[in-house]
N, C-alpha and C positions, 0 to 999 in steps of 0.2 A: 448179716444182711442189712443191719442198721448201723448208723454212726459214721457213714462215709464222710460227712461234712467235718466232724470232729477229727477224724483221722487225717484227712488231706490238709487241714489247717493247723495241726499239732506241730509246734516248733521243734519237737524232738525228732521229727522225720526230715529235717532239713538236709538237703543234698542226696536224698535217696529216691529211687524209683519204687513206687508202691504197686505191688501185685496183689490184687484182691482174690482171695480163695473162694469166696461165695460166687456162684455162677451169675446171680442177679445182683446188680449194684445200681444204686440211684433210682430205685423204683418209686421214690417220692421226691418232691422238689427240693432244691437247695434251701436250707434254713439259715438265714443270715445270723440269727441270734445264737446258733449252735457253733459258730466259728470259734476256734480256740485262740486265734490271733487275727491280725488284720489282713491276712493274705493267705493264699495257698502256699504251703511250705515245701511240699514234695517237688522233686525235679521232673517227675513224670508219673503217669497212671496207666496201668495195664488191667483190662477187664475182659470178662467173657461175654457179658451181656449188659451193657450200660444203656439204660433207657434214655433215648433222646427226645421222645415224644411223650409229654405229660399233659394231664388235664389242666394244670395251672402251675405257676411258678417257673423258676429257671431250671433247665436241665443241666446235668453234669457237663455235657458237651459244650454248652454255651458258657458255663462258668469257667471251664478250663481255657476256652478261647479268650475270655475276658482277661484272665490273669496270664495269658501267653504261656501256658503249661502244656507240653505235648502229651498226647494219650493215644493208646491203641486199644481198639475193641475187637471182639470176635476172636480173641486168643484163647487157646486151651490152657487156661491159667493153672489148673490143677496139675497138668503134666509138667508145666514149668516149675511149679512149686516142688514137685517130687524131685526134679533135678537139683533144685537149690538145697533141698533137704539132704540129698546124697552128697553133693559136692561142697556145700557151704555157700555163704553169701558171696555173690560175684559182682564185679563191676560190669556195667552194661550201658547201652545207649539206645535212644529212639531216634529214628531218622526217616525222612520221606524220600530217600534215594538209596541206591545200592552201594554207595561209597562207605567204606569202613574207616572210622577215625584212625589217625596214625598213632594216637596214644590214648590211654585210659587213665586219666588222673584219679587218684584215690581221694574221694571227698572227705574221708576221715583225717586227712592231713591238713585240711583247711581249718581256720579259726571259726568254726561253725557257730559257737556260742555268741561271738561278737556280731554275727550276721542276724541273729534273732533277738538278742537281749535288748531291752529298752535302754535309752541313754539319758533319761530324765528321772528325777526323784518324784515318786507319786505316793499319795496317801489314800487309804481307804478306811474311813472312820465308820465303825459299826456299833459304837456305843458299848463296847466290851471293856472289862476291867484289866485286860492284858494288852501289852504293847509288843508287837512282833516286828523284827527287822528281817525283811525278805531280800535276799541277794539274787537279783534277777539274772538267771542263766537261760531264759527262754520259757518262762512260766506260762502254763496253760491258764486261760481265763477262768475255766471252771474250777481249777485248783485254788486260785486266789479267792473266788467267790465262797468256796466251802471253808477255806481257812479263815475268812473274815467273820465267820459265825463263831469263831473261838477268840479272836483278838482283833484289835485295830492294827492295820498293816501300814508300814512304811516301806515302800519298794524302791530299792536303789540299784544302780548298775552293778554287775558282779565285780567290776574292776575299780569300784569306788568305795571300798570298805570304810565305813565311817568310824574309825577307831576312837575318835574323840567323843563320839555320841553314844558309845556302847552302853553306858549306864542308863540311858533313857529307855532301854528295851528290856522286856522280861525274858525274851528268848530270840534266837536266831533261826531262820528257816531257809533251807536251800531247796529249791524246787527242781522240776524236770528241766531237760535241755538236750541238745544234740551232741553227738560226737564222742571223742575219747576223753574220759575224765582225767587222764594223765597228760593231756595236751599242754604244751608249753604256755599257752595263753592263760591257763588256769593256775599256774604256779603260785602267783601272789595270793590268790584266793585260798588255795590249799594251805599256804603258810599262815594266813590270817585265822582260818578255822582251827588249825593246830594250836595256835596261841589261846584261842577261846575255850577249847575243850576243857571241861571240868570247872570252869569259872562261871559259865552261863549255859542254860539249856540250849542244845543244838539239835534241830529236827531236820530230816532230809527225806526227799522223795525222788526216786529214779536216779537221775544224774547226781542229785544232791546226796543220796545214799552212798554213791560211789566216791564222791569228793570227800565226804566226811570220813569214810573208811581209809582213803589214802592219807588224809591229814592225821589219822590216828596210827599210821605206820603199817597199814595193810597194803595189799597190792590188788590190781584188777587185771582182767584178761579179756581179749576179744573172743566172743562166742562164735561157734561155727556158723549159726544162722539166727541167733538171737531169739528172743521171745516177743511175739507180736499178737495182739488180739485180746479178746475179753473172755477167754475160756481156760485160763491157767489155774490149776489146782495148787493151793498153798496150804501147808499144814504146820502145826507146832508139835506134832506127835500125838495129839489128843483130838483136836478138831481140824476140819478142813474147810477152806473157803475158796470160792471162785473169784479170780481177780483179773484186772485189766493190766496188760503189759505192753511196753514199747521200749525195748533196750537191746543193744547189741554187745554190751560189755557187762561184766559181773564181778563181784568181789570174790577173791580167792579164799576159800575156807581155810586152807592150810596157813595162809599168811596172817590169819587172825590170832593164831596161837601166840600167847605172850603179850598181847595188846589188851587195851581196855574194852575192846569190842566183843560183845557176846551175841552169838547167833540165837534167835528166837523163833524164826520160821524158815522153811525151805520149800522149794518146788518139788512136788511129788514125782514129776516125770524125770527130772535129771538132777535133783538135789541141789540146784542153784540156791545160794544164800538169798533169802527174800526179806527178812527183817532182822535188824540188829538193835539191841537195846541195852542200856546200862543206866538204870534209874539213879544210882549213886553219883554217876558222872553227868546226869541230865541229858543222855543221848537216846534218841529214838529215830530209826530210819527204816524205810521200806523201799524195796526195789520196784514194786508194783505201784499202780496209781490208785490210792485209796478213795479218791473222790468219785471214781467210777463213771467218768464221762467218756464214752456213752454208756458204760455199764461193764460188769455188774456192780452192785452196791453192797456186797457182803462185808467189806471192810470199812464202811462208813464210820464205825465206832472208833476208828483210829484217831479221829479229830477230838473226840471226848477224852481219849487217852492223853493227847497232847496237853490239854488243859490241866488234867490231874497231875501229870508229870512235872509240868512247869511250876505249878503252885507248890507242890511238895518239895521240889528241889530248892526253890527260892526261900521257902519257909525254913528249911534246914540250914540255910546260910544266914 
C-alpha cells in the first residue's frame, strides 16, 4: 500500500507495465524526495483504485500525465495477477482505442541499462575511510545513499570501466538495473568483473548479483513471473528475513557447482538463490534490495557486512 513513488521511479522497472496488487494505491500525495531516479521509469501503470483527489500535493494521475506515462484505473488487478501467476509474465499494451498493435516487441531485447544508467562520473564524499567504485547500471538513489554510509563513492558509467584507476579503490560495487544480465551490451562489463574477481572485493545487488555470477562462470535464467514487492521471505537455513525484491532473472543454482560462488541464502517460496558469498575471494552479492526502500529493513546489516568483508580481504592481501 506504500512505496508507489519508489516503485514507479525505480530504474530496474524500465520497459515494464506495473500492475499493483494492493486495491488502494496512491492514497497519499506524490513525494518528490522518495523518487529513486529523475523520472518515472515504468512504461505504464495499472491500478484498481488510484486516488486522484487528495487533500494536498500531487495525485498519481497528475504525475503520470506530467511524465506522459499511460495508466488504467478501476481494473480488477488481482484477477489480472492471477492470470500472470498461471501463465507467466506477458507482453502487453495500453491504448485509448480498440486497435490492437501489429507487433509486441520484447522490451528485454532492448539495451535497457543504457537507457537508465548515468553517463557522467560522479563522486559522493561521506568522510569514510573506504573508497568504492560504483559501476552504474541504473542505481537507485536510496541504495547509493545507504552505501555512502560505508564508503566514499565514485560512480562511473557501466561501460567506462576505469582499469587504470582500479588501485584507487578498496572495492567494486555493482548495483541494481533493468533487463537481462546476459544482454550483449553488458559483455564488456562482465569481462571486466571476471578479471577483477579475487584481486579486489566485489559486491553486488540485484542485477549486480547476476552480473557477478555470470562473470564467475555461472548462468542465469528468466523466471516465470519474477519476484516483486516487499514481502519475500529469505533464509539461510537458520534465520528468516523479509526482503524487498524486483527481478525477473535469477542465478541458476546448478550452474554454481565447480565455481567460486557459494550460496548463502535462498527464497523460502521457490528456493531461488538470494545471497552468494565467498569471503576468501572478497565476493558478496544479494538478489534482493538490502537498503529496503520502501521497505522492509530486515537486511540493513548487509552494509555493515560489506565494510567488514572489505577490510578483512584487503588486510589479508
